[in-house]
C-alpha positions as a Markdown table, in Angstrom:
| # | Residue | x | y | z |
|---|---|---|---|---|
| 1 | Unk | 123.1 | 75.0 | 90.4 |
| 2 | Unk | 119.8 | 75.4 | 91.9 |
| 3 | Unk | 119.5 | 74.4 | 95.2 |
| 4 | Unk | 116.4 | 71.7 | 94.7 |
| 5 | Unk | 115.0 | 69.6 | 98.1 |
| 6 | Unk | 112.2 | 68.2 | 98.9 |
| 7 | Unk | 109.9 | 70.5 | 101.0 |
| 8 | Unk | 106.1 | 69.3 | 102.8 |
| 9 | Unk | 103.5 | 72.6 | 101.6 |
| 10 | Unk | 101.2 | 73.2 | 104.0 |
| 11 | Unk | 97.5 | 73.8 | 102.1 |
| 12 | Unk | 96.8 | 77.7 | 101.6 |
| 13 | Unk | 94.0 | 79.4 | 100.9 |
| 14 | Unk | 93.5 | 81.7 | 97.5 |
| 15 | Unk | 92.5 | 83.9 | 96.4 |
| 16 | Unk | 92.6 | 83.7 | 91.8 |
| 17 | Unk | 91.7 | 84.6 | 88.2 |
| 18 | Unk | 91.7 | 81.3 | 86.8 |
| 19 | Unk | 91.9 | 81.1 | 82.6 |
| 20 | Unk | 93.6 | 79.5 | 79.5 |
| 21 | Unk | 96.2 | 81.6 | 78.1 |
| 22 | Unk | 98.6 | 82.0 | 75.3 |
| 23 | Unk | 101.4 | 81.7 | 76.7 |
| 24 | Unk | 102.9 | 84.8 | 74.8 |
| 25 | Unk | 100.0 | 86.7 | 76.7 |
| 26 | Unk | 101.1 | 85.4 | 80.0 |
| 27 | Unk | 103.0 | 88.9 | 81.5 |
| 28 | Unk | 99.4 | 90.8 | 80.6 |
| 29 | Unk | 97.1 | 87.6 | 82.5 |
| 30 | Unk | 99.0 | 88.7 | 85.2 |
| 31 | Unk | 99.1 | 92.0 | 85.6 |
| 32 | Unk | 95.5 | 91.9 | 85.6 |
| 33 | Unk | 94.9 | 88.7 | 87.6 |
| 34 | Unk | 96.6 | 90.1 | 90.4 |
| 35 | Unk | 95.1 | 93.3 | 90.3 |
| 36 | Unk | 91.9 | 91.6 | 90.1 |
| 37 | Unk | 92.7 | 89.3 | 92.7 |
| 38 | Unk | 94.2 | 91.6 | 95.6 |
| 39 | Unk | 90.9 | 93.8 | 94.9 |
| 40 | Unk | 88.5 | 90.9 | 95.6 |
| 41 | Unk | 90.1 | 89.9 | 98.2 |
| 42 | Unk | 90.6 | 93.0 | 100.3 |
| 43 | Unk | 86.8 | 94.2 | 99.2 |
| 44 | Unk | 86.3 | 91.1 | 101.2 |
| 45 | Unk | 88.4 | 91.8 | 104.4 |
| 46 | Unk | 91.1 | 89.4 | 103.3 |
| 47 | Unk | 94.6 | 90.3 | 103.1 |
| 48 | Unk | 97.6 | 88.4 | 101.0 |
| 49 | Unk | 99.5 | 86.1 | 103.5 |
| 50 | Unk | 102.0 | 85.8 | 100.9 |
| 51 | Unk | 103.7 | 86.5 | 97.6 |
| 52 | Unk | 101.5 | 86.3 | 93.8 |
| 53 | Unk | 102.2 | 83.2 | 92.4 |
| 54 | Unk | 100.6 | 81.3 | 89.1 |
| 55 | Unk | 99.7 | 77.8 | 89.5 |
| 56 | Unk | 99.5 | 75.9 | 86.2 |
| 57 | Unk | 97.5 | 72.8 | 85.2 |
| 58 | Unk | 99.3 | 70.9 | 83.1 |
| 59 | Unk | 102.3 | 71.5 | 81.1 |
| 60 | Unk | 102.3 | 74.6 | 79.0 |
| 61 | Unk | 102.4 | 74.2 | 75.7 |
| 62 | Unk | 101.4 | 77.3 | 73.1 |
| 63 | Unk | 98.6 | 77.6 | 75.7 |
| 64 | Unk | 98.2 | 77.1 | 79.6 |
| 65 | Unk | 95.1 | 76.8 | 81.9 |
| 66 | Unk | 96.8 | 79.1 | 84.9 |
| 67 | Unk | 95.5 | 81.0 | 87.6 |
| 68 | Unk | 96.7 | 83.4 | 89.7 |
| 69 | Unk | 96.7 | 85.1 | 92.4 |
| 70 | Unk | 97.3 | 85.3 | 96.2 |
| 71 | Unk | 97.7 | 83.3 | 99.2 |
| 72 | Unk | 94.7 | 84.9 | 101.6 |
| 73 | Unk | 93.8 | 85.1 | 105.3 |
| 74 | Unk | 90.1 | 82.7 | 104.7 |
| 75 | Unk | 88.2 | 82.1 | 101.9 |
| 76 | Unk | 86.9 | 84.8 | 99.8 |
| 77 | Unk | 83.3 | 84.9 | 97.8 |
| 78 | Unk | 83.7 | 84.4 | 93.9 |
| 79 | Unk | 83.2 | 87.8 | 92.2 |
| 80 | Unk | 84.0 | 89.2 | 89.2 |
| 81 | Unk | 86.3 | 86.6 | 87.8 |
| 82 | Unk | 88.0 | 86.1 | 90.7 |
| 83 | Unk | 87.5 | 82.8 | 92.9 |
| 84 | Unk | 88.1 | 81.0 | 95.8 |
| 85 | Unk | 90.7 | 77.9 | 95.5 |
| 86 | Unk | 94.0 | 76.8 | 97.4 |
| 87 | Unk | 97.6 | 75.7 | 96.6 |
| 88 | Unk | 97.3 | 71.9 | 98.1 |
| 89 | Unk | 99.2 | 70.1 | 100.7 |
| 90 | Unk | 101.7 | 67.4 | 100.1 |
| 91 | Unk | 105.5 | 66.5 | 99.2 |
| 92 | Unk | 106.8 | 69.3 | 96.6 |
| 93 | Unk | 110.1 | 69.6 | 94.9 |
| 94 | Unk | 111.1 | 73.0 | 95.8 |
| 95 | Unk | 113.7 | 75.2 | 93.9 |
| 96 | Unk | 114.3 | 79.0 | 93.8 |
| 97 | Unk | 115.1 | 80.3 | 90.8 |
| 98 | Unk | 117.5 | 83.5 | 90.6 |
| 99 | Unk | 117.3 | 85.6 | 86.9 |
| 100 | Unk | 114.9 | 87.0 | 84.5 |
| 101 | Unk | 111.7 | 84.7 | 84.2 |
| 102 | Unk | 112.7 | 84.0 | 80.1 |
| 103 | Unk | 115.2 | 80.9 | 81.5 |
| 104 | Unk | 112.4 | 79.7 | 83.8 |
| 105 | Unk | 113.0 | 77.0 | 82.0 |
| 106 | Unk | 116.6 | 76.2 | 82.5 |
| 107 | Unk | 115.5 | 76.0 | 86.0 |
| 108 | Unk | 112.5 | 73.7 | 85.4 |
| 109 | Unk | 115.3 | 71.3 | 83.4 |
| 110 | Unk | 117.3 | 71.3 | 86.6 |
| 111 | Unk | 114.2 | 70.6 | 88.8 |
| 112 | Unk | 112.7 | 67.2 | 86.4 |
| 113 | Unk | 116.7 | 66.1 | 85.8 |
| 114 | Unk | 116.1 | 66.1 | 89.8 |
| 115 | Unk | 113.3 | 64.0 | 89.9 |
| 116 | Unk | 114.6 | 61.2 | 87.2 |
| 117 | Unk | 117.5 | 61.2 | 89.8 |
| 118 | Unk | 115.6 | 60.1 | 92.6 |
| 119 | Unk | 112.7 | 58.5 | 91.3 |
| 120 | Unk | 110.0 | 60.6 | 91.3 |
| 121 | Unk | 107.4 | 61.3 | 89.4 |
| 122 | Unk | 106.1 | 64.7 | 88.8 |
| 123 | Unk | 103.0 | 65.8 | 89.3 |
| 124 | Unk | 100.4 | 67.4 | 86.3 |
| 125 | Unk | 100.3 | 71.3 | 88.5 |
| 126 | Unk | 103.1 | 73.3 | 89.6 |
| 127 | Unk | 103.3 | 76.1 | 90.7 |
| 128 | Unk | 105.7 | 80.1 | 91.0 |
| 129 | Unk | 105.9 | 81.9 | 93.8 |
| 130 | Unk | 106.7 | 85.6 | 92.7 |
| 131 | Unk | 109.1 | 86.8 | 95.5 |
| 132 | Unk | 110.8 | 89.7 | 93.5 |
| 133 | Unk | 108.4 | 92.6 | 92.7 |
| 134 | Unk | 110.2 | 93.8 | 89.4 |
| 135 | Unk | 108.7 | 97.3 | 90.2 |
| 136 | Unk | 110.7 | 97.5 | 92.7 |
| 137 | Unk | 113.7 | 95.0 | 91.9 |
| 138 | Unk | 114.0 | 96.7 | 88.5 |
| 139 | Unk | 117.2 | 94.1 | 86.9 |
| 140 | Unk | 115.6 | 90.8 | 86.2 |
| 141 | Unk | 119.5 | 89.4 | 87.3 |
| 142 | Unk | 118.2 | 89.5 | 90.7 |
| 143 | Unk | 114.5 | 88.5 | 90.4 |
| 144 | Unk | 114.0 | 85.4 | 92.4 |
| 145 | Unk | 111.2 | 83.1 | 92.1 |
| 146 | Unk | 109.9 | 79.7 | 94.0 |
| 147 | Unk | 109.2 | 76.9 | 92.0 |
| 148 | Unk | 107.0 | 74.1 | 93.8 |
| 149 | Unk | 105.7 | 70.8 | 92.1 |
| 150 | Unk | 104.6 | 68.3 | 93.8 |
| 151 | Unk | 106.1 | 64.9 | 92.6 |
| 152 | Unk | 105.1 | 61.1 | 94.4 |
């Protein structure tokens, strides 16, 4: 069972690449977007203040409106497909998924069940923070991903 709880999230300034991406192309998009976002932030003298994330605008279907990048220590100027954005402040349902990315849907099902039990209405947006670097931790069973889903 996944630990699921309500928390208050503070707004975070981010550097991101935002695109509408076919779900099967997400791994390639993430690799490209994270590289671009890091390079643009560093070129402007900014540094990441946390791990990489992806923010989903709406529920994924065959394609999803997604932004991927890093929280950074100050707003960046838009350049080469990288834009300034933010992770929103407010009440969120938070869960930590342990395991490979392809098992994330099970954790999302647990989060949805938690929201129903609590009488919460989920936002159309949600985000994932990737606490594990697959290059440093090659065993997918150990990967940790935080899920944040605003709810009222």
